[in-house]
C-alpha positions in Angstrom: -39.0 18.3 -49.8 -38.3 18.6 -46.1 -39.1 16.0 -43.6 -40.0 16.9 -40.1 -38.1 14.9 -37.5 -41.3 13.5 -36.1 -42.9 12.7 -39.4 -42.8 9.0 -38.8 -44.4 9.4 -35.4 -47.2 11.6 -36.8 -47.9 9.0 -39.6 -47.9 6.2 -37.0 -50.3 8.3 -34.9 -52.6 8.9 -37.8 -52.6 5.3 -38.9 -53.2 4.1 -35.3 -56.5 6.1 -35.3 -57.4 6.1 -39.0 -57.2 2.3 -39.7 -59.6 1.2 -36.9 -62.0 4.1 -37.7 -62.2 3.0 -41.3 -62.6 -0.6 -40.4 -65.4 0.1 -37.9 -67.1 2.5 -40.3 -67.0 -0.2 -43.0 -68.4 -2.8 -40.6 -71.2 -0.5 -39.4 -72.2 0.5 -43.0 -72.3 -3.2 -43.9 -74.4 -3.9 -40.9 -76.8 -1.0 -40.9 -76.6 0.1 -44.5 -76.7 -3.2 -46.2 -78.3 -5.4 -43.6 -75.4 -7.7 -42.9 -75.5 -8.6 -39.2 -72.3 -9.6 -37.6 -71.6 -13.1 -36.4 -69.8 -13.9 -33.1 -66.3 -13.8 -34.7 -67.1 -10.6 -36.5 -67.7 -9.1 -33.0 -64.4 -10.4 -31.8 -62.7 -8.5 -34.7 -64.6 -5.3 -33.8 -63.4 -5.4 -30.2 -59.8 -5.1 -31.3 -60.6 -2.1 -33.5 -62.7 -0.5 -30.8 -59.8 -0.8 -28.4 -57.5 0.6 -31.1 -59.7 3.6 -31.6 -59.6 4.4 -27.8 -55.8 4.0 -27.7 -55.4 6.0 -30.9 -57.4 8.8 -29.5 -55.2 8.7 -26.4 -52.2 8.8 -28.6 -53.4 12.1 -30.0 -54.3 13.5 -26.6 -51.0 12.5 -25.1 -49.0 13.8 -28.1 -45.4 14.7 -27.1 -45.5 12.4 -24.1 -43.7 9.1 -23.9 -47.1 7.6 -22.9 -48.5 8.8 -26.2 -46.1 6.4 -28.0 -47.3 3.6 -25.7 -50.9 4.3 -26.7 -50.0 4.2 -30.4 -48.2 0.9 -29.8 -51.3 -0.4 -28.0 -53.5 0.7 -30.9 -51.2 -1.2 -33.2 -51.7 -4.3 -31.0 -55.5 -4.0 -31.2 -55.4 -3.6 -35.0 -53.0 -6.6 -35.2 -55.2 -8.7 -32.9 -58.3 -7.9 -35.0 -56.4 -8.9 -38.2 -55.3 -12.2 -36.7 -58.9 -13.0 -35.6 -59.9 -12.0 -39.1 -57.5 -14.6 -40.5 -58.9 -17.3 -38.2 -62.4 -16.3 -39.2 -61.6 -16.4 -42.9 -60.2 -19.9 -42.4 -63.5 -20.9 -40.8 -65.4 -19.4 -43.7 -63.2 -21.3 -46.2 -63.7 -24.5 -44.2 -59.9 -24.9 -43.5 -60.7 -25.5 -39.9 -63.7 -25.6 -37.6 -64.7 -22.5 -35.8 -66.8 -21.8 -32.8 -69.8 -24.1 -32.4 -71.7 -22.0 -29.9 -74.3 -19.4 -30.8 -74.9 -16.1 -29.2 -78.1 -14.2 -28.4 -79.2 -10.8 -27.2 -81.6 -9.9 -24.4 -85.0 -11.1 -25.3 -88.0 -8.8 -24.6 -91.6 -9.8 -24.9 -92.5 -13.3 -26.2 -89.2 -15.3 -26.1 -90.3 -17.8 -28.8 -91.3 -15.0 -31.2 -88.0 -13.3 -30.6 -86.1 -16.5 -31.3 -88.0 -17.2 -34.4 -87.6 -13.7 -35.7 -83.8 -13.4 -34.9 -81.5 -13.7 -38.0 -79.4 -16.8 -38.1 -75.8 -15.5 -38.5 -73.3 -18.3 -39.1 -69.6 -17.8 -38.7 -68.7 -20.3 -41.4 -70.6 -18.6 -44.1 -69.4 -15.2 -45.4 -72.1 -12.6 -45.5 -70.4 -10.9 -48.4 -67.4 -11.4 -50.6 -65.3 -9.4 -53.1 -63.2 -11.3 -55.5 -63.4 -14.4 -53.3 -62.4 -12.5 -50.1 -64.8 -12.1 -47.2 -64.8 -9.1 -44.9 -62.8 -11.2 -42.4 -60.2 -11.9 -45.0 -60.1 -8.3 -46.1 -59.7 -7.3 -42.4 -56.7 -9.6 -42.2 -55.1 -8.3 -45.4 -55.4 -4.6 -44.3 -55.1 -4.8 -40.5 -52.0 -6.9 -40.1 -49.8 -4.9 -42.5 -51.2 -1.6 -41.1 -50.2 -2.7 -37.5 -46.8 -3.8 -38.7 -46.4 -0.4 -40.5 -47.3 1.5 -37.3 -44.7 -0.5 -35.3 -42.1 0.1 -38.0 -42.9 3.9 -38.0 -42.6 4.0 -34.2 -39.2 2.3 -34.5 -38.1 4.7 -37.1 -39.2 7.7 -35.0 -37.4 6.3 -32.0 -34.2 5.8 -34.1 -34.4 9.4 -35.3 -34.8 10.5 -31.7 -38.2 12.0 -32.4 
């Protein structure tokens, strides 16, 4: 088995785009496929993944350029940030600490009272779904933080190889 000199860099690039794409696809399927609207902290986690997707795409576009590596590192940072927010959110769901106490709303069209009454109540301290006791926020933490660290490790390895 032969290893290309830039194999670590290619794997980092693929993870930098693949991880946030899978995370966002999962969140969107949960929201639109299974009717699980996101709470405020769920949105915060999505922002990190959205940024990571943009940086990951730029990492592919700028392949071969030193700036491409910077984009991969920034994607890893977005993935890591999303995972850390996921850890905080999971702690709120497990009632280890108090989370945000404000609510959010969207633009109201038509009768404001009817829109408010019909809006779903999405609480940050109650998980919408769990698997083996882990909420989606907890799963985001468990997958995103190690993935971000792996991307940084692969970038370091590629740099050490001179790729």
